[in-house]
N, C-alpha and C positions, 0 to 999 in steps of 0.2 A: 931972543929967549924970554919966555914969560916968567913972571914971578913964581917962585917955588910954592909959595903959599896958595896961589890960585890953582896950580896944578894939583896940590895935595887936597884942597877943598873939593875939587871935582872928583878926585878918586874916592874921597869919603862919601860923596853923594852916590857914586856908583855902587859902593858897598851897601848903603842904606836902601837903594832901589832893589838890589838883589835880595836883601834881607826881608823886606816887606812886600815883595811882588805878589806872592800867593795870597796874602791877607787882603791886599788892596783889590786884587782881581775878584775875590769872592764877595767883598763888600760892594764892588761896583756892579756885579751881576744882580745882587739884591736890589740895589737902587734902580737899575734899569728895568727890572721885572715888574710889569704892570699888574700881574696877578697877586702879588704880595700886598698885604694890607698897608695902608699909608703910615701907620704907626711904626711898623717894622722897617719900612723904607726910610722913615725919618731917623730912626735909631742908627741905621747903617750910615746915613749921611753924617750924623754926629760923630760916629766912630771914625769915619774917614777924616773928619775935620780935626780930631784929636791926634791923629798920626803926625809924625814929623813932616814938615813941609819938604825937606830934602829927600824924602822917600818917594817923591813923585818923579816919574821918568822924564817929564818935560824940563826939570831943573838941571839936567845934565847938559853940559856944554861940549860940543864936538871940538876937540883940540888935536893939534898935530902931535903924533907920538914922539917925534924927535925934539921939537922945539917948544911945544906947548902953545903955539900960536892959535888964538881962538877963531880967527877969521880966515876965509878962503881955504877951508879944509875940504879935501875930497873924501867923501865917505868910503868909497871903495878901497882907497889906499890908506886912509887914516893919516894923511900927510897934508901939510899946507902946500899951496901952489909953488912957493919958493923952493921948498925941499924936494917936491916932486920934479920940478924942472932940473934941479941940480943933480939929483940921482939919475934921472933919465939921460942927462948929458953924459954922465960917467958910464952909463950902460949897466947900472946896478938894479934896474927894475926889469925883470924878464918880459920880453915882448914889446917893450916900449922904446921907441927911437925918436929922438928929437928931429923934427923935420927941418930941412933946409932946401931952398931952391933958388 
C-alpha cells in the first residue's frame, strides 16, 4: 500500500490538470502556430510558464486504483500487476482467466 499522501498528491494533480486543460491547450496552439507574431508567441510561452507546474498532464503518475502502487500498472485496467493477477485468479475480472498448463 502506497502512502496516503502520495495518492492524495496525485489526485490533486489530476484536479489541476482538468482545471487548466482548456487554457493550456489554447496557449499551446498559439505557441505552435508559425503565422502568429514572435512577440505574441513569446507572451504565450511566458503565460504557460506562470501556470502551476502540477497543471501539466505529464506530472500525473499512473497508480493502481486499489493499492496506489506506482509501478507495473496496466493502463487498461488501472491495476498493478500484483492486484491484476490476484483478481484474475479469483475470477473477478470478466473475460480474464489465469492460464495453467
